[in-house]
C-alpha positions as a printed NumPy array, in Angstrom:
array([[ 17.927, -41.658,  37.548],
       [ 18.774, -38.062,  36.704],
       [ 17.338, -35.859,  34.086],
       [ 17.433, -36.992,  30.579],
       [ 19.764, -35.072,  28.291],
       [ 18.277, -32.579,  25.95 ],
       [ 20.009, -33.762,  22.899],
       [ 18.581, -37.263,  23.411],
       [ 15.217, -36.112,  24.015],
       [ 14.965, -33.907,  20.915],
       [ 16.674, -36.502,  18.763],
       [ 14.01 , -39.072,  19.837],
       [ 11.272, -36.552,  19.267],
       [ 12.533, -35.657,  15.792],
       [ 12.999, -39.484,  14.904],
       [  9.431, -40.142,  15.923],
       [  7.951, -37.362,  13.671],
       [ 10.026, -38.512,  10.73 ],
       [  8.866, -41.985,  11.123],
       [  5.381, -41.076,  11.522],
       [  5.677, -38.781,   8.38 ],
       [  7.144, -41.724,   6.268],
       [  4.276, -44.038,   7.208],
       [  1.185, -41.77 ,   7.626],
       [  1.725, -38.946,   4.956],
       [  4.702, -39.305,   2.572],
       [  3.796, -35.866,   0.987],
       [  3.909, -33.971,   4.411],
       [  1.39 , -31.446,   2.854],
       [ -1.441, -31.886,   5.344],
       [ -0.657, -33.112,   8.828],
       [  2.551, -31.287,   8.949],
       [  1.165, -27.913,   7.851],
       [ -0.36 , -25.056,   9.981],
       [ -4.101, -24.81 ,   8.961],
       [ -5.106, -21.598,   7.209],
       [ -8.239, -20.059,   8.586],
       [-10.301, -16.788,   9.2  ],
       [-10.61 , -15.786,  12.74 ],
       [-13.599, -13.882,  14.283],
       [-13.302, -10.116,  15.001],
       [-13.151,  -8.987,  18.625],
       [-13.909,  -5.335,  18.846],
       [-14.1  ,  -2.984,  21.716],
       [-17.625,  -1.859,  22.591],
       [-17.438,   0.24 ,  25.695],
       [-14.754,   1.078,  28.52 ],
       [-15.621,   2.173,  32.005],
       [-13.318,   3.087,  34.897],
       [-13.109,   0.939,  37.983],
       [-11.815,   1.478,  41.462],
       [ -8.228,   0.722,  42.366],
       [ -7.434,  -2.97 ,  43.268],
       [ -6.556,  -3.879,  46.869],
       [ -3.805,  -6.121,  45.752],
       [ -4.376,  -8.439,  48.685],
       [ -4.593, -11.755,  47.09 ],
       [ -1.656, -14.403,  47.745],
       [  0.041, -16.47 ,  45.071],
       [ -1.152, -19.974,  44.761],
       [  1.197, -22.756,  43.705],
       [ -1.827, -25.172,  43.017],
       [ -5.289, -24.262,  42.004],
       [ -8.178, -26.113,  43.496],
       [-11.768, -26.404,  42.512],
       [-11.244, -26.013,  38.907],
       [-13.895, -27.177,  36.472],
       [-12.064, -29.285,  34.024],
       [-12.905, -31.34 ,  31.063],
       [-15.309, -33.824,  32.706],
       [-16.898, -31.13 ,  34.766],
       [-17.543, -29.234,  31.443],
       [-19.042, -32.01 ,  29.419],
       [-22.665, -31.522,  30.779],
       [-22.507, -27.617,  29.88 ],
       [-24.172, -26.388,  26.961],
       [-22.165, -24.747,  24.201],
       [-21.73 , -20.981,  25.086],
       [-23.914, -18.562,  23.238],
       [-22.555, -15.55 ,  21.392],
       [-23.675, -13.085,  24.348],
       [-21.967, -15.672,  26.749],
       [-18.58 , -15.307,  24.781],
       [-18.911, -11.609,  24.412],
       [-19.204, -11.513,  28.294],
       [-16.439, -13.989,  28.921],
       [-13.944, -12.305,  26.46 ],
       [-14.764,  -8.934,  27.851],
       [-11.69 ,  -7.898,  29.853],
       [-10.109,  -5.84 ,  32.573],
       [ -6.97 ,  -3.615,  32.002],
       [ -4.737,  -2.873,  35.167],
       [ -2.441,   0.075,  34.7  ],
       [  0.915,   0.586,  36.402],
       [ -0.535,   3.4  ,  38.613],
       [ -3.101,   0.921,  40.014],
       [ -6.275,   2.236,  37.996],
       [ -8.447,  -0.103,  36.161],
       [-10.878,  -0.263,  33.427],
       [-13.413,  -2.701,  32.1  ],
       [-13.904,  -3.1  ,  28.417],
       [-16.931,  -4.86 ,  26.966],
       [-16.479,  -6.438,  23.507],
       [-18.442,  -7.545,  20.575],
       [-17.607, -10.746,  18.363],
       [-18.325, -10.681,  14.731],
       [-18.037, -13.337,  12.019],
       [-17.859, -16.186,  14.585],
       [-17.859, -19.555,  12.825],
       [-17.   , -22.706,  14.56 ],
       [-15.814, -24.692,  11.634],
       [-16.184, -28.528,  11.341],
       [-12.504, -28.999,  11.879],
       [-12.487, -27.434,  15.365],
       [-12.81 , -29.956,  18.163],
       [-16.27 , -30.357,  19.808],
       [-16.52 , -32.667,  22.694],
       [-14.074, -35.147,  23.923],
       [-14.067, -38.745,  25.055],
       [-12.359, -39.732,  28.433],
       [ -9.259, -41.672,  28.585],
       [ -7.292, -43.109,  31.568],
       [ -4.768, -40.507,  32.785],
       [ -1.845, -40.566,  35.015],
       [ -1.787, -38.432,  38.197],
       [  0.451, -35.342,  37.943],
       [  3.883, -36.109,  39.32 ],
       [  7.365, -36.208,  38.032],
       [  6.845, -39.737,  36.494],
       [  9.733, -42.037,  37.103],
       [ 12.625, -40.488,  35.216],
       [ 12.623, -36.781,  35.259],
       [ 12.365, -35.937,  31.632],
       [ 13.   , -32.11 ,  32.249],
       [ 16.229, -30.726,  30.936],
       [ 17.881, -27.683,  32.3  ],
       [ 19.092, -25.433,  29.577],
       [ 22.044, -24.086,  31.424],
       [ 24.349, -23.277,  28.415],
       [ 23.937, -19.836,  27.097],
       [ 24.525, -21.41 ,  23.631],
       [ 21.015, -22.606,  23.732],
       [ 19.15 , -20.534,  26.544],
       [ 19.866, -17.198,  24.587],
       [ 18.694, -18.639,  21.144],
       [ 15.249, -19.055,  19.818],
       [ 12.802, -20.674,  20.929],
       [ 14.211, -20.853,  24.575],
       [ 15.008, -17.061,  24.561],
       [ 11.256, -16.401,  24.228],
       [ 10.768, -17.701,  27.67 ],
       [ 10.48 , -15.051,  30.406],
       [ 10.235, -14.941,  34.301],
       [  7.415, -13.028,  36.023],
       [  8.309, -11.392,  39.257],
       [  5.387, -13.059,  41.039],
       [  7.006, -16.416,  40.628],
       [  5.725, -17.523,  37.272],
       [  6.884, -17.95 ,  33.631],
       [  5.734, -16.311,  30.511],
       [  6.48 , -15.978,  26.637],
       [  7.168, -13.116,  24.46 ],
       [  4.519, -12.876,  21.659],
       [  5.701,  -9.341,  20.563],
       [  8.577,  -7.098,  21.375],
       [  6.54 ,  -5.537,  24.124],
       [  3.924,  -8.317,  25.068],
       [  4.325, -11.414,  27.257],
       [  1.511, -14.108,  27.436],
       [  1.215, -15.79 ,  30.895],
       [ -1.555, -17.512,  33.039],
       [ -4.119, -15.177,  34.542],
       [ -3.577, -16.765,  38.033],
       [ -0.109, -15.502,  38.069],
       [ -1.335, -12.013,  38.642],
       [ -5.039, -12.567,  39.691],
       [ -6.803, -15.161,  41.792],
       [-10.045, -14.638,  40.298],
       [-11.145, -12.114,  42.957],
       [ -8.249,  -9.597,  43.242],
       [ -4.879,  -8.895,  41.968],
       [ -1.966, -10.526,  43.829],
       [  0.237,  -8.704,  46.366],
       [  3.106,  -7.518,  44.37 ],
       [  1.421,  -6.862,  40.922],
       [  1.437,  -3.258,  41.517],
       [  5.22 ,  -3.394,  40.857],
       [  5.163,  -6.282,  38.368],
       [  8.202,  -6.852,  36.348],
       [  9.31 ,  -9.301,  33.651],
       [ 12.789, -10.843,  33.422],
       [ 14.186, -11.515,  29.926],
       [ 17.368, -13.808,  29.739],
       [ 20.54 , -12.   ,  28.849],
       [ 24.127, -12.694,  28.649],
       [ 26.067, -11.784,  31.808],
       [ 28.033,  -8.581,  31.496],
       [ 31.676,  -8.897,  30.539],
       [ 34.33 ,  -7.473,  32.727],
       [ 35.592,  -3.943,  31.767],
       [ 38.059,  -4.228,  28.994],
       [ 37.111,  -7.717,  28.041],
       [ 34.376,  -6.895,  25.719],
       [ 34.228,  -7.282,  21.97 ],
       [ 35.685,  -4.364,  20.021],
       [ 33.873,  -2.795,  17.209],
       [ 35.002,  -3.69 ,  13.71 ],
       [ 32.894,  -1.164,  11.772],
       [ 29.473,  -1.499,  10.466],
       [ 30.361,  -4.321,   8.109],
       [ 31.604,  -6.497,  10.949],
       [ 28.494,  -5.74 ,  12.885],
       [ 26.287,  -6.555,  10.139],
       [ 28.1  ,  -9.976,   9.61 ],
       [ 27.503, -10.748,  13.155],
       [ 23.869,  -9.998,  12.851],
       [ 23.508, -12.182,   9.832],
       [ 25.397, -14.872,  11.622],
       [ 23.05 , -14.592,  14.566],
       [ 20.008, -14.904,  12.28 ],
       [ 21.474, -17.976,  10.699],
       [ 21.895, -19.552,  14.069],
       [ 18.371, -18.671,  15.042],
       [ 17.183, -20.701,  11.973],
       [ 19.382, -23.583,  12.647],
       [ 19.333, -23.929,  16.378],
       [ 16.73 , -26.878,  16.202],
       [ 19.213, -28.73 ,  14.058],
       [ 22.146, -27.956,  16.271],
       [ 20.364, -29.223,  19.251],
       [ 19.101, -32.398,  17.752],
       [ 22.391, -33.399,  16.077],
       [ 24.75 , -32.149,  18.857],
       [ 27.371, -34.415,  20.26 ],
       [ 26.472, -37.657,  18.67 ],
       [ 30.161, -38.794,  18.882],
       [ 29.947, -38.403,  22.688],
       [ 27.021, -40.874,  23.094],
       [ 28.956, -43.317,  21.07 ],
       [ 31.652, -43.599,  23.894],
       [ 31.419, -45.796,  26.868],
       [ 30.243, -43.109,  29.426],
       [ 32.64 , -40.582,  27.918],
       [ 29.723, -38.449,  26.561],
       [ 27.89 , -38.569,  29.812],
       [ 30.932, -37.303,  31.782],
       [ 31.39 , -34.591,  29.333],
       [ 27.85 , -33.43 ,  29.387],
       [ 27.995, -33.311,  33.199],
       [ 31.157, -31.354,  33.41 ],
       [ 29.812, -28.875,  30.753],
       [ 26.724, -28.436,  32.706],
       [ 28.705, -27.398,  35.602],
       [ 31.122, -25.059,  34.131],
       [ 28.778, -23.443,  31.564],
       [ 28.137, -19.646,  32.365],
       [ 24.416, -19.211,  33.172],
       [ 22.649, -16.222,  31.71 ],
       [ 21.14 , -13.551,  33.98 ],
       [ 17.925, -11.446,  33.584],
       [ 17.161,  -8.055,  32.251],
       [ 14.233,  -6.944,  34.277],
       [ 11.465,  -4.589,  32.672],
       [  8.464,  -3.075,  34.544],
       [  5.006,  -3.882,  33.24 ],
       [  2.968,  -0.88 ,  31.828],
       [ -0.381,  -2.625,  31.865],
       [ -1.87 ,  -6.013,  31.938],
       [ -5.121,  -7.463,  30.684],
       [ -7.233, -10.413,  32.059],
       [-10.279, -11.857,  30.443],
       [-13.596, -11.366,  32.5  ],
       [-14.044, -15.18 ,  32.132],
       [-11.292, -15.659,  34.841],
       [-13.226, -13.661,  37.438],
       [-15.225, -15.583,  39.996],
       [-18.181, -13.256,  39.997],
       [-18.798, -13.965,  36.311],
       [-18.417, -17.85 ,  36.115],
       [-19.359, -18.743,  39.894],
       [-15.878, -20.354,  40.156],
       [-12.583, -20.105,  38.523],
       [-12.673, -21.578,  35.127],
       [ -9.439, -23.002,  33.762],
       [-10.543, -21.973,  30.144],
       [ -9.642, -18.357,  30.792],
       [ -6.403, -18.635,  32.792],
       [ -4.49 , -16.477,  30.521],
       [ -3.258, -12.705,  30.571],
       [ -1.247, -10.358,  28.497],
       [  1.526,  -8.151,  30.095],
       [  2.487,  -5.039,  28.046],
       [  6.174,  -4.095,  28.884],
       [  7.369,  -0.515,  29.268],
       [ 10.337,  -1.209,  27.108],
       [ 10.37 ,  -3.146,  23.895],
       [ 12.761,  -6.194,  23.687],
       [ 15.161,  -7.042,  20.952],
       [ 14.539, -10.844,  21.633],
       [ 12.882, -12.822,  18.878],
       [  9.288, -13.493,  19.926],
       [  6.97 , -16.463,  19.011],
       [  3.668, -16.068,  17.001],
       [  0.418, -17.39 ,  18.321],
       [ -1.355, -20.34 ,  16.365],
       [ -4.506, -22.359,  16.5  ],
       [ -4.79 , -25.991,  15.827],
       [ -7.959, -28.148,  15.881],
       [ -6.431, -31.2  ,  17.497],
       [ -3.139, -31.926,  19.082],
       [ -3.666, -35.726,  19.355],
       [ -4.226, -36.035,  15.731],
       [ -0.96 , -34.558,  14.891],
       [  1.892, -36.921,  13.972],
       [  3.691, -37.646,  17.381],
       [  1.071, -35.499,  19.151],
       [  3.597, -33.791,  21.189],
       [  3.843, -30.31 ,  22.842],
       [  6.769, -28.257,  24.068],
       [  7.355, -25.587,  26.543],
       [ 10.107, -24.009,  28.721],
       [  9.772, -22.311,  31.925],
       [ 11.495, -21.332,  35.323],
       [ 10.667, -24.263,  37.706],
       [ 11.245, -23.49 ,  41.313],
       [ 13.289, -26.578,  42.202],
       [ 15.914, -25.423,  39.586],
       [ 16.304, -21.638,  40.548],
       [ 17.789, -19.417,  38.106],
       [ 17.668, -22.037,  35.396],
       [ 15.528, -22.447,  32.448],
       [ 13.786, -25.74 ,  32.103],
       [ 12.65 , -27.35 ,  28.899],
       [ 10.235, -30.37 ,  28.343],
       [  8.153, -32.064,  25.688],
       [  5.335, -34.703,  26.202],
       [  2.242, -36.158,  24.64 ],
       [ -1.282, -34.798,  25.256],
       [ -3.453, -37.347,  27.109],
       [ -6.696, -35.569,  26.703],
       [ -8.06 , -32.432,  24.987],
       [-11.275, -30.443,  24.883],
       [-12.325, -27.243,  22.945],
       [-10.376, -25.295,  25.759],
       [ -7.979, -27.394,  27.624],
       [ -5.256, -29.958,  27.436],
       [ -4.271, -32.576,  30.005],
       [ -0.819, -33.741,  29.394],
       [  2.183, -35.663,  30.951],
       [  4.807, -33.067,  30.97 ],
       [  6.937, -33.033,  34.076],
       [  6.62 , -29.683,  35.81 ],
       [  7.089, -27.842,  39.085],
       [  5.567, -24.615,  40.392],
       [  7.21 , -21.599,  38.667],
       [  6.586, -22.948,  35.119],
       [  2.961, -21.951,  35.174],
       [  2.324, -19.429,  32.369],
       [  4.965, -20.88 ,  29.988],
       [  3.784, -20.779,  26.382],
       [  2.868, -24.195,  24.981],
       [  4.055, -24.515,  21.4  ],
       [  4.234, -26.995,  18.507],
       [  6.304, -27.053,  15.205],
       [  4.627, -27.286,  11.709],
       [  5.331, -26.143,   8.253],
       [  4.117, -22.829,   6.853],
       [  1.462, -23.212,   4.182],
       [  3.085, -23.467,   0.663],
       [  6.683, -23.506,   2.159],
       [  9.231, -26.023,   3.281],
       [ 10.119, -23.979,   6.451],
       [  9.058, -25.176,   9.815],
       [  7.635, -22.697,  12.221],
       [  6.933, -22.737,  15.99 ],
       [  3.706, -21.243,  17.217],
       [  2.094, -21.015,  20.698],
       [ -1.075, -22.925,  20.835],
       [ -1.714, -22.674,  24.513],
       [ -0.707, -21.493,  28.14 ],
       [  0.503, -24.003,  30.693],
       [ -1.741, -23.348,  33.709],
       [  0.085, -25.726,  35.823],
       [ -0.827, -28.332,  38.584],
       [ -4.525, -28.094,  39.076],
       [ -6.956, -29.905,  41.289],
       [ -9.812, -30.715,  38.979],
       [-13.407, -31.602,  39.801],
       [-13.802, -35.2  ,  38.21 ],
       [-17.188, -36.658,  39.08 ],
       [-17.492, -34.819,  42.344],
       [-13.892, -35.765,  43.65 ],
       [-10.761, -33.661,  43.341],
       [ -7.864, -35.151,  41.234],
       [ -4.689, -33.416,  40.261],
       [ -3.588, -32.914,  36.582],
       [ -1.188, -30.735,  34.585],
       [ -3.449, -28.521,  32.64 ],
       [ -2.8  , -26.2  ,  29.677],
       [ -5.335, -23.581,  28.332],
       [ -5.815, -23.856,  24.483],
       [ -5.854, -20.882,  22.214],
       [ -9.21 , -21.033,  20.383],
       [-10.085, -18.812,  17.407],
       [-12.168, -16.409,  19.705],
       [ -9.186, -16.247,  22.252],
       [ -6.716, -15.807,  19.436],
       [ -8.738, -12.86 ,  18.121],
       [ -8.946, -11.179,  21.742],
       [ -5.197, -11.749,  22.439],
       [ -4.362, -10.378,  19.124],
       [ -6.426,  -7.149,  19.801],
       [ -4.581,  -6.741,  23.164],
       [ -1.293,  -6.963,  21.28 ],
       [ -1.916,  -4.962,  18.182],
       [ -4.698,  -2.822,  19.334],
       [ -6.402,  -3.095,  15.903],
       [ -8.609,  -6.151,  15.147],
       [ -8.042,  -5.728,  11.405],
       [ -4.564,  -7.243,  11.897],
       [ -6.147, -10.388,  13.385],
       [ -7.918, -11.845,  10.439],
       [ -6.052, -15.009,   9.814],
       [ -2.735, -16.857,   9.907]])
């Protein structure tokens, strides 16, 4: 059976959420609202210069020897000193020079609502399970609209997500293997989706400032309503006897695919916890990095968020989009349930292929005190990993969770000022 249509997937997802809301929480004021919280302060302590990287590491489509949820269960909770060491970070600049910055963490308070520990559940091995539930976003009507437009392609073969006009969140292993930076990182670029250039003479003619403003306002309205458009779209086609399926197939073939606008990376930051010399082995908890672009993007970005538990949310689903290798040039979207979670990791059922690593994992909840729904990134898709389970290697799809200390660290990288990172 072929890929499941996006409209059908999102309609089912939306229906499940609505039904759950009616049964579990008629008011929708708790389970469907982003929690408000104070975050710790991560501040720079000292920065020292390092030698240039060799750039000798080779990209890995699969990670081996990862210490996952089961492996970490016997570990003690990290002390404040441990966290400060793990959250210290290395900065790689475009000229190949590096610096190491140590940090201090202030006002760290692991509240009672943050997950601690995790029971074990039976999980399925990572494969494309039966029906491939990924959906190719080939139509620019969707791929160039929020939230899909926040997804970017990394020149090393990974994906990422815009978290500011100039910053991309991705997986650390997309640029560093725990020992050295990958070959090609010295000229790292990020591709942002754009509409293909129109032929000369065929472009839209300007109609003055008023017309331009009207188009901008219309685009903003479309950004707000894109989720509704996708979920409701083409209901009449599904009522026909196969007619809708033929139309969807034909549209998929004839739709004009967007191209990429490539931008060089100015600098990149990787947490020290990812380095093998610090942890003794690659730890999946710190498989994330920030790339600062040389040129700001006009594309709408997605904010970061922190949620205590995904599985306790109504429907308990996550979403992400990336550029899977088996569908070259196309953006691929999926959503799925979380099978297991710990303080730092998520095991989930999402169908994925190499190339999607580094995608931003997001959920959609209401803003506090408002009826407006908002998507926020709550993790980074690390990809297909071989995890140590009771001394044996098993393969799972793994995502790294954004915890309060990680939020504070990433926010510092993006804003350069920890005072802007106190709460959401």
